[in-house]
C-alpha positions as CSV (number, residue, x, y, z in Angstrom):
1,M,-100.9,65.3,31.3
2,S,-103.9,63.1,32.6
3,R,-103.3,61.3,35.8
4,D,-106.5,59.3,35.3
5,L,-105.5,58.0,31.6
6,F,-101.6,57.4,32.1
7,G,-101.3,57.3,35.9
8,L,-98.4,59.9,35.7
9,K,-97.5,61.9,38.9
10,D,-95.3,64.4,37.1
11,E,-94.5,65.6,33.6
12,P,-92.0,63.1,32.3
13,F,-90.9,65.4,29.2
14,S,-90.7,68.5,30.7
15,A,-88.1,70.9,28.8
16,Y,-86.7,71.9,32.1
17,P,-83.6,69.7,33.2
18,D,-84.4,67.8,36.3
19,N,-82.0,65.6,37.9
20,K,-84.2,62.6,39.0
21,Y,-85.1,62.4,35.2
22,F,-81.4,62.3,34.4
23,F,-80.7,59.1,32.0
24,S,-76.9,57.9,32.1
25,S,-76.5,56.8,28.5
26,I,-73.0,55.1,27.4
27,H,-71.8,58.9,26.2
28,H,-73.0,60.5,29.4
29,D,-71.6,58.0,31.6
30,K,-68.1,58.3,30.1
31,A,-68.3,62.1,30.2
32,I,-69.1,62.3,33.7
33,T,-66.5,59.8,34.6
34,L,-63.6,61.7,32.7
35,L,-64.8,65.1,34.2
36,E,-64.7,63.7,37.7
37,Y,-61.3,62.6,36.9
38,G,-60.1,65.8,35.7
39,L,-61.6,67.4,38.7
40,N,-60.2,65.0,41.2
41,S,-56.7,65.2,39.7
42,R,-56.9,69.2,39.5
43,K,-56.2,69.2,35.6
44,G,-57.2,72.8,35.3
45,F,-59.3,73.6,31.9
46,M,-61.8,71.0,30.4
47,L,-64.2,71.4,27.6
48,L,-67.6,69.8,27.3
49,T,-69.2,69.9,23.9
50,G,-72.1,68.6,22.2
51,L,-75.2,69.3,19.8
52,K,-77.9,71.5,21.1
53,G,-80.3,69.4,23.5
54,T,-77.9,66.5,24.1
55,G,-77.8,67.0,27.8
56,K,-75.0,69.2,28.7
57,T,-76.4,71.0,31.1
58,M,-77.9,68.1,32.8
59,T,-74.6,66.4,32.9
60,C,-72.9,69.4,34.6
61,K,-75.8,69.5,37.0
62,I,-75.1,65.9,38.0
63,L,-71.3,66.7,38.1
64,K,-71.9,69.4,40.6
65,E,-74.5,67.1,42.7
66,N,-71.8,64.2,42.9
67,A,-68.8,66.5,43.7
68,K,-67.2,65.8,47.0
69,D,-65.0,68.4,49.1
70,C,-65.6,70.6,46.4
71,N,-67.4,73.9,46.2
72,V,-69.2,74.2,42.7
73,S,-70.2,77.8,40.9
74,M,-72.3,76.9,38.1
75,T,-73.4,79.9,35.8
76,R,-75.2,80.1,32.5
77,Y,-73.3,82.6,30.2
78,E,-75.0,85.4,28.7
79,D,-73.9,88.0,25.9
80,S,-72.7,90.2,28.7
81,S,-69.3,91.7,30.0
82,T,-66.7,90.0,31.9
83,D,-67.5,92.1,35.2
84,K,-70.8,90.3,35.0
85,L,-69.5,87.1,34.6
86,M,-67.2,87.5,37.6
87,L,-70.2,88.9,39.7
88,D,-72.0,85.8,38.7
89,I,-69.2,83.5,39.9
90,C,-68.8,85.0,43.2
91,K,-72.6,84.6,43.6
92,G,-72.2,80.9,42.5
93,F,-69.6,80.3,45.4
94,G,-71.8,82.2,47.9
95,L,-69.8,85.4,48.4
96,E,-71.5,88.4,49.3
97,V,-70.4,91.1,46.8
98,E,-71.4,94.9,46.7
99,E,-70.5,97.0,43.6
100,A,-66.9,96.4,43.1
101,D,-64.4,96.8,40.0
102,R,-62.9,93.8,38.1
103,Q,-59.8,93.9,40.1
104,E,-61.3,93.7,43.6
105,L,-63.6,90.8,42.4
106,F,-60.6,88.9,41.2
107,G,-58.7,89.5,44.5
108,L,-61.9,88.5,46.5
109,I,-62.3,85.3,44.5
110,M,-58.5,84.3,44.9
111,E,-58.7,84.9,48.5
112,Y,-61.5,82.4,48.8
113,F,-59.7,79.6,47.0
114,V,-56.7,79.9,49.2
115,D,-58.9,79.7,52.4
116,Q,-60.8,76.7,50.8
117,Y,-57.5,75.1,49.7
118,K,-56.3,75.2,53.4
119,E,-59.2,73.6,54.4
120,G,-58.6,70.8,52.0
121,K,-61.5,71.5,49.8
122,N,-61.3,72.1,45.9
123,N,-63.0,74.6,43.7
124,L,-65.1,74.1,40.2
125,I,-66.3,77.1,38.1
126,I,-68.7,75.7,35.4
127,V,-69.6,78.0,32.6
128,D,-72.8,76.5,30.5
129,N,-74.2,77.9,27.2
130,A,-70.7,79.3,26.6
131,E,-70.8,79.4,22.7
132,N,-70.5,83.1,22.4
133,I,-68.0,83.5,25.3
134,S,-65.6,86.5,24.6
135,D,-62.1,86.3,24.6
136,E,-61.8,88.7,27.3
137,S,-63.8,86.4,29.6
138,L,-61.6,83.4,28.3
139,Q,-58.6,85.4,29.5
140,M,-59.9,86.2,32.8
141,L,-60.7,82.4,33.5
142,N,-57.1,81.7,32.5
143,K,-55.7,84.0,35.3
144,F,-57.2,81.8,37.8
145,M,-55.0,78.8,36.5
146,E,-51.9,80.7,36.8
147,I,-52.1,80.5,40.9
148,E,-51.0,77.4,42.4
149,I,-49.9,76.3,45.9
150,E,-47.6,73.2,45.9
151,K,-48.1,72.7,42.3
152,C,-51.8,72.3,42.7
153,K,-54.6,74.4,40.9
154,L,-56.7,76.1,43.3
155,V,-59.5,76.0,40.6
156,Q,-60.9,73.9,38.0
157,V,-62.9,75.1,35.1
158,I,-65.4,73.5,32.8
159,I,-66.5,75.2,29.6
160,S,-69.7,73.8,28.0
161,G,-70.9,74.5,24.5
162,C,-71.8,73.4,21.2
163,P,-69.0,71.8,18.9
164,E,-68.1,75.1,17.0
165,L,-66.5,76.2,20.4
166,H,-64.1,73.5,20.3
167,D,-63.1,74.7,16.7
168,R,-63.0,78.2,17.8
169,L,-60.5,77.6,21.1
170,K,-58.2,75.4,18.9
171,H,-57.4,78.7,16.9
172,I,-57.8,81.1,19.7
173,G,-54.7,83.6,20.1
174,G,-52.3,83.4,23.2
175,D,-51.7,80.5,25.7
176,L,-55.2,79.5,26.4
177,G,-55.7,76.9,23.9
178,P,-52.9,74.3,25.0
179,K,-54.1,74.7,28.7
180,F,-57.0,72.7,28.1
181,T,-56.5,69.2,29.7
182,F,-59.2,67.4,27.3
183,T,-62.5,67.6,25.4
184,V,-65.5,65.4,26.2
185,E,-68.2,65.3,23.6
186,L,-71.6,64.1,24.1
187,A,-73.2,62.2,21.0
188,P,-76.9,61.5,20.4
189,L,-78.5,58.5,21.6
190,N,-78.6,55.5,19.6
191,L,-81.9,53.3,19.2
192,H,-81.4,51.3,22.1
193,D,-80.8,54.1,24.5
194,T,-83.6,56.0,23.2
195,V,-85.9,53.4,24.2
196,E,-84.2,53.1,27.7
197,Y,-84.3,56.9,27.9
198,V,-88.2,57.0,27.3
199,E,-88.9,54.2,29.5
200,H,-86.7,55.6,32.2
201,R,-88.7,58.8,32.5
202,I,-92.1,57.2,32.2
203,K,-91.4,54.9,34.9
204,T,-90.0,57.6,37.2
205,A,-93.0,59.7,36.5
206,I,-95.4,56.8,37.1
207,G,-93.4,55.3,40.0
208,D,-94.0,51.8,38.7
209,D,-91.4,50.1,36.8
210,D,-94.1,47.6,35.1
211,Q,-95.8,50.4,33.3
212,H,-95.2,50.5,29.5
213,L,-97.1,53.4,27.9
214,F,-95.3,53.4,24.5
215,K,-95.9,50.5,22.4
216,N,-92.5,48.9,20.8
217,N,-93.5,50.0,17.1
218,S,-93.4,53.7,18.6
219,Y,-89.9,53.8,19.4
220,T,-88.4,53.3,16.0
221,E,-90.6,56.5,14.8
222,I,-89.3,58.7,17.8
223,Y,-85.6,57.6,17.2
224,N,-86.1,58.7,13.4
225,Y,-87.9,62.0,13.9
226,S,-85.6,62.8,16.8
227,K,-82.3,61.8,15.6
228,G,-81.4,60.5,19.2
229,I,-81.2,64.1,20.6
230,P,-83.0,64.0,24.1
231,S,-84.4,67.7,24.0
232,E,-86.3,66.4,20.7
233,I,-87.4,63.1,22.1
234,N,-89.0,65.1,24.8
235,R,-91.1,67.4,22.4
236,I,-92.2,64.6,20.2
237,A,-93.3,62.3,23.4
238,Q,-95.0,65.2,25.1
239,K,-96.8,65.8,22.0
240,A,-97.7,62.2,21.3
241,L,-99.3,61.8,24.9
242,A,-101.3,65.0,24.1
243,I,-102.7,63.5,21.2
244,A,-103.4,60.3,22.6
245,K,-105.2,62.0,25.5
246,E,-107.4,63.9,22.9
247,G,-108.3,60.5,21.4
248,K,-108.7,58.8,25.0
249,Q,-106.3,56.0,24.3
250,A,-104.2,54.6,27.0
251,K,-101.1,53.4,24.7
252,I,-98.9,55.5,22.4
253,T,-98.4,53.9,19.0
254,S,-96.5,54.9,15.8
255,S,-99.5,56.7,14.6
256,H,-99.4,59.1,17.5
257,I,-95.6,59.6,16.9
258,K,-96.2,60.3,13.1
259,M,-99.2,62.8,14.0
260,A,-96.8,64.5,16.7
261,A,-94.1,64.8,14.1
262,A,-96.7,66.3,11.7
263,R,-97.4,69.1,14.2
264,L,-93.9,69.9,15.2
265,Y,-92.0,69.7,12.0
266,G,-94.7,69.6,9.4
267,V,-94.0,66.2,8.2
268,K,-96.6,64.7,6.2
269,V,-98.0,61.7,7.4
270,S,-97.9,58.8,4.8
271,R,-100.9,57.1,3.9
272,R,-101.3,53.2,3.2
273,S,-102.8,53.7,-0.2
274,G,-102.0,56.4,-2.6
275,G,-102.6,57.4,-6.3
276,K,-99.8,55.5,-7.6
277,G,-101.6,52.2,-6.5
278,M,-104.8,53.2,-8.0
279,I,-103.2,53.6,-11.3
280,M,-101.4,50.3,-11.2
281,I,-104.7,48.7,-10.4
282,A,-106.3,50.5,-13.4
283,L,-103.6,49.4,-15.9
284,I,-103.9,45.6,-14.8
285,V,-107.7,45.6,-15.4
286,V,-107.2,47.1,-18.8
287,V,-104.7,44.7,-19.8
288,I,-106.8,41.9,-18.5
289,G,-109.9,43.1,-20.2
290,A,-108.1,43.8,-23.6
291,G,-106.7,40.2,-23.5
292,L,-110.4,38.8,-22.9
293,F,-112.1,40.9,-25.7
294,Y,-109.4,39.9,-28.6
295,R,-108.9,36.1,-27.1
296,D,-110.2,34.8,-30.4
297,T,-107.9,37.0,-32.5
298,I,-104.8,36.5,-30.6
299,I,-105.3,32.5,-30.6
300,S,-106.0,32.5,-34.4
301,F,-102.9,34.4,-35.0
302,F,-100.6,32.3,-32.8
303,D,-102.1,29.0,-34.4
304,N,-101.1,30.2,-38.0
305,Q,-97.4,31.1,-36.8
306,V,-96.8,27.9,-35.3
307,T,-98.3,26.0,-38.6
308,D,-95.9,28.1,-40.7
309,I,-93.0,27.3,-38.4
310,F,-93.8,23.7,-38.5
311,S,-93.9,23.4,-42.0
312,V,-90.8,25.2,-42.7
313,V,-89.0,22.7,-40.1
314,M,-90.3,19.6,-41.6
315,V,-89.1,20.6,-45.3
316,Q,-85.6,21.4,-44.0
317,K,-85.6,18.1,-42.3
318,K,-86.6,16.1,-45.3
319,S,-83.9,18.0,-47.5
320,S,-81.0,17.2,-44.9
321,E,-82.2,13.3,-45.0
322,A,-82.0,13.2,-48.8
323,D,-78.2,14.7,-48.9
324,A,-77.1,12.8,-46.0
325,P,-76.0,9.2,-47.8
326,A,-74.0,11.1,-50.6
327,A,-71.9,13.3,-48.0
328,E,-71.5,10.3,-45.5
329,N,-67.6,9.4,-45.3
330,T,-66.7,11.3,-48.5
331,P,-64.3,14.1,-47.7
332,E,-64.0,16.6,-50.9
333,V,-60.5,17.0,-52.4
334,S,-60.0,20.1,-54.6
335,E,-57.5,20.4,-57.6
336,S,-57.1,22.5,-60.6
337,D,-57.4,21.4,-64.0
338,S,-55.6,22.9,-67.1
339,S,-58.2,25.6,-67.6
340,G,-57.7,27.0,-64.1
341,S,-61.0,26.0,-62.8
342,V,-61.3,24.0,-59.8
343,V,-62.8,20.5,-60.0
344,Q,-64.3,18.8,-57.0
345,E,-63.9,14.9,-56.9
346,T,-65.2,12.6,-54.3
347,I,-62.6,9.8,-53.4
348,P,-64.3,7.0,-51.6
349,E,-62.7,5.8,-48.3
350,Q,-60.9,2.3,-48.5
351,P,-62.0,-0.2,-45.9
352,V,-59.4,-1.1,-43.3
353,T,-58.4,-4.6,-43.2
354,D,-57.5,-6.6,-40.0
355,Q,-53.8,-7.0,-41.1
356,Q,-53.6,-3.2,-41.8
357,E,-55.0,-2.4,-38.4
358,S,-52.6,-4.7,-36.6
359,V,-49.7,-2.8,-38.3
360,Q,-51.2,0.5,-37.4
361,T,-51.6,-0.6,-33.7
362,E,-47.8,-1.9,-33.5
363,K,-46.7,1.3,-35.1
364,S,-48.6,3.6,-32.8
365,A,-47.2,1.4,-29.8
366,A,-43.4,1.8,-31.1
367,D,-44.2,5.5,-31.5
368,N,-45.5,6.0,-27.9
369,E,-42.3,3.9,-26.8
370,L,-39.8,6.2,-28.7
371,A,-41.7,9.1,-27.3
372,Q,-41.7,8.0,-23.8
373,Q,-37.8,7.4,-23.8
374,K,-37.2,10.8,-25.4
375,L,-39.2,12.4,-22.5
376,Q,-37.2,10.6,-20.0
377,S,-33.9,11.5,-21.7
378,E,-35.1,15.2,-21.6
379,N,-36.4,15.2,-18.0
380,P,-35.2,12.6,-15.9
381,S,-37.6,13.6,-13.1
382,A,-40.4,12.8,-15.1
383,A,-39.7,8.9,-15.2
384,S,-42.2,6.6,-13.7
385,E,-41.1,5.8,-10.4
386,P,-40.9,2.2,-9.5
387,E,-43.8,0.5,-8.2
388,E,-43.9,0.3,-4.6
389,K,-44.0,-2.8,-2.9
390,I,-46.3,-3.5,0.0
391,E,-44.5,-5.6,2.5
392,P,-46.7,-8.0,4.4
393,E,-47.5,-7.0,8.0
394,P,-45.7,-9.0,10.6
395,Q,-47.6,-11.7,12.4
396,A,-48.1,-11.9,16.0
397,D,-46.4,-15.0,17.4
398,N,-49.1,-16.2,19.7
399,S,-47.1,-19.2,21.0
400,K,-44.6,-16.7,22.7
401,A,-47.0,-14.0,23.8
402,E,-48.1,-14.1,27.4
403,P,-51.6,-13.6,28.4
404,E,-52.5,-10.0,30.1
405,H,-53.3,-10.3,33.6
406,I,-56.3,-8.2,34.5
407,T,-56.6,-7.7,38.4
408,A,-59.6,-6.1,40.2
409,S,-58.9,-2.6,42.0
410,T,-58.7,-2.7,45.7
411,S,-60.3,0.1,47.9
412,E,-56.7,1.4,48.3
413,D,-56.3,1.8,44.4
414,D,-59.6,3.6,44.3
415,A,-58.4,6.1,47.0
416,A,-55.3,6.7,45.0
417,I,-57.3,7.5,42.1
418,D,-59.6,9.8,43.8
419,T,-56.5,11.5,45.0
420,E,-55.2,12.0,41.5
421,L,-58.6,13.3,40.4
422,E,-58.7,15.8,43.1
423,E,-55.3,16.8,42.4
424,A,-55.9,17.0,38.6
425,Q,-58.8,19.5,39.3
426,P,-58.2,23.0,37.8
427,E,-57.1,25.6,40.5
428,E,-59.2,28.8,40.9
429,P,-57.2,31.4,38.7
430,A,-55.3,33.8,40.8
431,F,-56.5,37.3,41.3
432,Q,-55.3,40.8,42.3
433,H,-57.0,43.2,44.8
434,G,-58.4,46.4,43.5
435,C,-60.4,49.3,44.7
436,I,-62.5,51.6,42.6
437,T,-61.4,55.0,42.5
438,A,-64.3,57.0,40.6
439,N,-66.2,59.1,42.9
440,S,-69.6,58.2,40.9
441,G,-68.5,54.6,40.9
442,L,-67.8,52.3,38.0
443,K,-70.0,50.4,35.6
444,I,-70.0,46.7,35.4
445,R,-70.3,45.5,31.8
446,S,-70.4,41.9,30.2
447,G,-67.4,42.6,27.7
448,P,-64.6,44.8,27.5
449,S,-66.4,47.5,25.6
450,V,-68.6,50.4,26.3
451,N,-71.0,48.9,23.8
452,T,-71.6,45.6,25.9
453,E,-74.5,45.0,28.4
454,L,-74.6,46.8,31.4
455,L,-74.7,44.5,34.4
456,G,-74.3,47.0,37.3
457,T,-72.4,49.4,39.1
458,A,-69.7,49.1,41.7
459,P,-69.6,52.3,44.1
460,S,-66.3,54.2,44.7
461,E,-63.8,52.8,47.1
462,A,-65.5,49.4,46.6
463,Y,-63.4,46.3,46.8
464,I,-63.1,43.9,43.5
465,E,-60.9,41.1,42.4
466,L,-58.9,41.6,39.4
467,Y,-58.5,38.6,37.2
468,E,-57.4,39.6,33.5
469,L,-56.2,42.9,32.3
470,S,-57.1,43.1,28.3
471,E,-54.6,43.5,25.6
472,D,-55.1,47.1,25.1
473,G,-54.8,47.6,29.1
474,N,-58.1,49.7,29.1
475,W,-60.3,46.9,30.8
476,W,-60.0,44.6,33.9
477,K,-61.8,41.2,34.1
478,T,-63.4,41.6,37.7
479,K,-65.4,39.8,40.1
480,Y,-67.7,42.0,42.5
481,Q,-70.2,40.4,44.9
482,G,-69.6,36.9,43.4
483,R,-70.4,38.2,39.8
484,F,-67.8,38.6,36.9
485,G,-67.9,41.4,34.5
486,Y,-65.6,44.0,33.0
487,M,-64.6,47.4,34.5
488,Y,-62.7,50.4,32.9
489,A,-59.0,49.9,34.3
490,K,-58.3,53.6,34.3
491,Y,-60.4,54.1,37.5
492,I,-59.2,50.9,39.5
493,K,-56.4,51.1,41.9
494,I,-54.3,47.9,42.8
495,V,-53.7,47.4,46.4
496,E,-52.3,44.6,48.5
497,T,-55.2,43.7,50.8
498,P,-59.0,44.2,50.8
499,D,-58.7,46.2,53.8
500,Q,-57.3,49.1,51.9
501,C,-60.8,49.7,50.1
502,A,-63.3,51.4,52.0
503,N,-66.2,49.4,51.2
């Protein structure tokens, strides 16, 4: 890190999870919202999965930080015994425990849960890095779910791990599998979120929103090499900063990203010119040189070929012209003589006189008329329809028409017209009153989808105006602080008056 070169006050791409660098992508925002809903409604078991490095630990830490009226014990699972896991859970809740067996630990924890319930508080156990959690430990956590007061579970459990954990729990024996309320999966970032992620961390480390250390052409390379996984983005960006620092360059370009990937993953950096390009250039030079060297020979060869072709064409043309008069208007008729051989005789065509032409015309007309009558008798619908007669339009009788009287409008008429226009103005659409129920607030988007532009966030218990519910029932068109947008309907409560909302 170089403060003089980049102006960084902190390490923006550290591998250690730090809440102040947390970037809430669409997937992370959805995961936190669902987990908070499960926590507040006391749903019991919840499962958080995602590829390594997608931000599961950071998401759990943000959830712990935002939890209200809830005691949270977050522990990282190690390949240890169930007794060790229970001891870590006790320490997470701040319980002072000396040497005790499993049964004593279980009784101590349950007593703590009952006391907290009486005080109106919830309890949450988060087991992170739980890919290899034992069946025995799962059964122990399941026992916490069996004790309820007034149909309320005293503790909620979130297990976090890689996607393989979900597949394993689906086929686990006993009654544990069906008790998982829902599963939340963190997906890698897309290209847009990758850009926002890097910019967010740089601006947080510098403390200035106008600083842009990474050039636009570097983001595509970061995304291609990291596949959108935040931990890999951190590694590549950190290495690129070090490479730029070595060259005393204040901006990170795509070249720095490629060099960083080469050092981290052993990826070869592509060159602009290579051996294939040189070979193609050499072949082109050889072809052009050969053409110039044999220029006279090639021209002479093509001249001879063109002359021969022209001579053949002229001979064929003269031969066809000589045969043309004899063949004109002389169809050939073949007949057999007594010897069985075929004799071809040319019969000259007789000229057609005017009288014959007239007879043929009359005959053709008669034949056409007979054919038309036959067609009509076989298909009456095909008969020609009678010619449509166009009736003349009636003329206006100007002698009886009275002139139209046009009068000037008075002030009373103008007032009446203004009143009608005011009444014709569209009324403001009716709306309902609503409150935000999500503890972490609710995102406001430009359309009824999580893939649309993020406009802002409405805090928890904020008052909003509800105008229209989407056809699928998942989104409300809302108005918050004079601005329209769309919010997720699941965390909106319809109320009678705005006073029922805290904010």
